[in-house]
N, C-alpha and C positions, 0 to 999 in steps of 0.2 A: 126373413131378417127384419131388423128394426129400420123403418123408414125415417125420414127427417121429422115428420110430424110426431111419430112415436118417441123419437129421441128428445124432442122439445118437451113433450108431455112428461117423460121420465124425469127430465131436469126440473120441471115445475113441482113434481111430487117430492123429489129429493129436497128441493128448496123449502117446501112447506114443513117437511120433517126436520130439517136443520133449524128452521126458525122456532119450531115447537121445543126442540131440545135446548136451544139457547135460552128461550124464555123460561123454561122449567128450571134451568140452572141459575136464573136471575142474573144473566150476564148481558152486557151491551155488545154491539157489533164490534166496537173497538177492542173490548177485552178479548172476545173470541178470536178476532183477527190476530191479536198479539200472541195468542196461544199457539197458533199454527204458522206465524210468520208472514201474514198477509195484511193488507189494509182493510179498514172497515168497509170501504167501497167494494172491495172484492167479496167480502162476506155478504154485503147487500145484494150483489150480483148473483151469488150462489142462491141466496134465499128467494130471490125473485125469478130464478130460472133463466136469467140472462146469460149466465156463464155456468159451466158445468164443473163440478168438483171432481178431483181425482181420488183414487183409492187411498194413496198414502195420506193425503190431506184429511180424508174422511176418517181414516183410522186414528189419526192424531187428535182430531176434533172429538171423536167419540170417547177416546181415552180421557181427555181433559174434562169433558162434560159428564163422564162416568155413565155413558149410555151404551147399551149393547149394540154392537155393529149390526146385528140382524134386524134391528129396528129400521135401518136404512136399506140394507141389502134385500131383506124379505119383509116388507111392511106387513103386517097383519091386522146388594152391590156393596160391592165392597170397595172401600178406598184403599189404596196402597199405603203402607205404613210410612213410607218416605218416597216422595216423587223423585225419579231420577232427573238429573240435570243434563239436558241435551239441547243442542241448537236445532230448532224445528226445521229450518231450511236444509241443514245437513241431513237430518233424518229423512225428510221427504225426498231429497235427491237420491239418497242411497236406496230407499224403497222403490223409487221410480226406476232406477237402474236394475234392481232385482226383478221387478215385474217385467221389464223390457226383456231381460235375458230369459225369463221363464216363457214368455210369449214366443220368442224366437225359437227356443228349444222345442216347444210343442209343435210349432209350425213345421220345423224340419223333421220331427218324428212322423208327422202325417204326410211328409213328402210334398208339401205345398210351397209354391213360390209366393213372394210377397204380393205379386200381382193377382194370383189366384185367391189369396186370402182377402185382399182388398175388394176384389170383385164380389166374392161371396158375402162380404160384410157391408157391401154398398158404400164404400168410402174410397177416396183417392189413394193410389199406391204410395204417394209421397207421405201421406199421413201415417200409414202403416209403417213405413220406413223410419219416420221420425219417432214413432212409438217404440219400435224395436231397438233403436239406438239409445233410448232413454233421454233424448233431447227435448221431448215434449211430454208434459203431464197428460195422462190418459183420463179423460172424463169417464165417470162411472157408466153412462149409457154406451159409450164407445167400447169400453172394456167388456161389458156384458154382451155386446153384439159380437165382438171378436171371439169371445169364449164360447158362444153358441156354435160358431163355425168350427172351433177347435174342440168341441165336445167336452168342455170343462165348465166349471162354475166359479164365481167370485170367491167362494169360501176356500178354494184351493190356493188362492193367491194372497190370503191374509197373512199378516206378520205373525209368525209363530215363535220366533227365537228372541226377539228384542224385548225391551221393557213393555211395549204395548202388547206384544204377543203373550207375554206372561200374564199380563192383566186380563187379556181376553180369555186365556185358558182358565184362569181362576173364576171368571164369570160363568164360563160354560160349566165348570165343575159345580158351582153353586146352583146353577139352574137345574142340573141333573139331580143334585141333592134335594131340591125343592119338589121334584117330580116323584120322589120316593114316597111310599106309604108312610103315614104318620108314625106308626110303630117303629119302622126302620130308622126314621129320622131321630127318634128319641134314643134308640139303641146306639146309633153312631155318635150321638152328642154326649152320651154318658161317659165321663172320664173313667169309670170303673170298667168299661168294656174295651178300653184301648189295648189291653193285653190280647184279647181275642182278635181284635182287628189286626194287630201286628202279626199275630200268628197266621191269620188268613192271608195277609200280604206276603209273608214268607213262603207259605204253601203255594201261592199262585205262581211263584218263580221256579218251582221245582217241575221238571219235565213230567209229563203225564205218565210215562212208563215207570219212572222212579216212584211216583206216588202209588201206582198200582202194586209195585213190589213191596212198598212199606205196608200197604193195606193187607196184602196177602200174608206178610210176616206177622202182622198183628193178629190176623185170624188164626194162624197156626199156634200162636202163643195162647190165645183164648181157648182153642180146642185142646 
């Protein structure tokens, strides 16, 4: 499990990545803080590793800076046509509660008590309790540590349904497209091929047994 020294180191790495993303976007700490509803002092604390950012805050920050979340979660684009209007604090609070509920559900599925989870994750039971109630933002290192015990990973807790989730899915789709061979990229990008793509999409929704029946019927006609 992650000890305190490793937790601090993870925070420092996250902070450096956050600073790089902010500078790449040409934004000040004050501007970035306003985007996620915190002060510039808080952003400074995040970037210097003195304070640890939570997943909902990181999601919102990555969204506004148009940076893939994997850059922060697993260190190694397209802009929305219209940015949705939402209160950053409301969104972060809602996501915090959702993550809390997911953690609690997973713990119960594994038959663990809060004390057992806290012991395995090397943190006070009171902290785990606060996390599960959604009363306290979960810093990324703590979330990663808890999920190791729960045999899960951070990607399972990312926003998938909200505006940030839709943005994240579009980024993932774009990255998958970029991984395709060049000839397939050209084929998919050609407007003249849209009919074939639509047909393939419709065929993919037909049960396999029905497709086999159609294929057999066509073979009989040809014969």
